[in-house]
C-alpha positions, 0 to 999 in steps of 0.5 A, spaced: 838 908 864 832 910 868 831 916 863 832 912 857 826 907 859 822 913 861 823 916 854 822 909 850 815 909 854 813 916 853 815 914 845 811 908 845 805 911 848 805 917 843 805 912 838 799 908 840 795 915 841 797 916 834 795 909 831 788 910 835 787 917 832 788 915 825 783 909 826 778 914 829 779 918 823 779 913 818 773 909 820 769 915 822 762 916 819 763 923 818 767 927 813 774 928 815 778 932 810 785 935 810 787 941 807 794 944 806 796 952 806 795 952 798 788 950 799 789 943 796 786 937 799 791 932 803 787 927 806 780 924 805 777 919 810 772 913 808 767 918 811 768 923 806 768 918 800 761 916 802 758 923 803 761 926 797 762 921 792 770 922 791 775 916 792 781 918 796 785 917 790 781 921 785 781 927 790 788 928 793 791 934 790 785 937 788 783 944 790 778 944 796 773 948 792 772 942 788 767 940 793 764 946 794 758 948 789 759 955 786 754 958 790 757 957 796 764 958 795 764 965 798 763 961 805 769 957 804 774 961 809 782 960 807 786 964 811 794 963 811 798 967 817 805 968 815 
């Protein structure tokens, strides 16, 4: 029984940590952008909306190159390790 209570306590602590991290990301003034291995944008916080002008709903699923000017695309490093 003690082990189950310990596991439940650990799970609740991890869930709280995840909620705290999600709040930090969402309310950060910095642009925080998630990108998948396919180089498509998977997440976009409010800071990114303010800095880059795209709403989350219009940018999710777009290629990351959408937000890089052509003159700087060679600076974008997209690697994949299989």
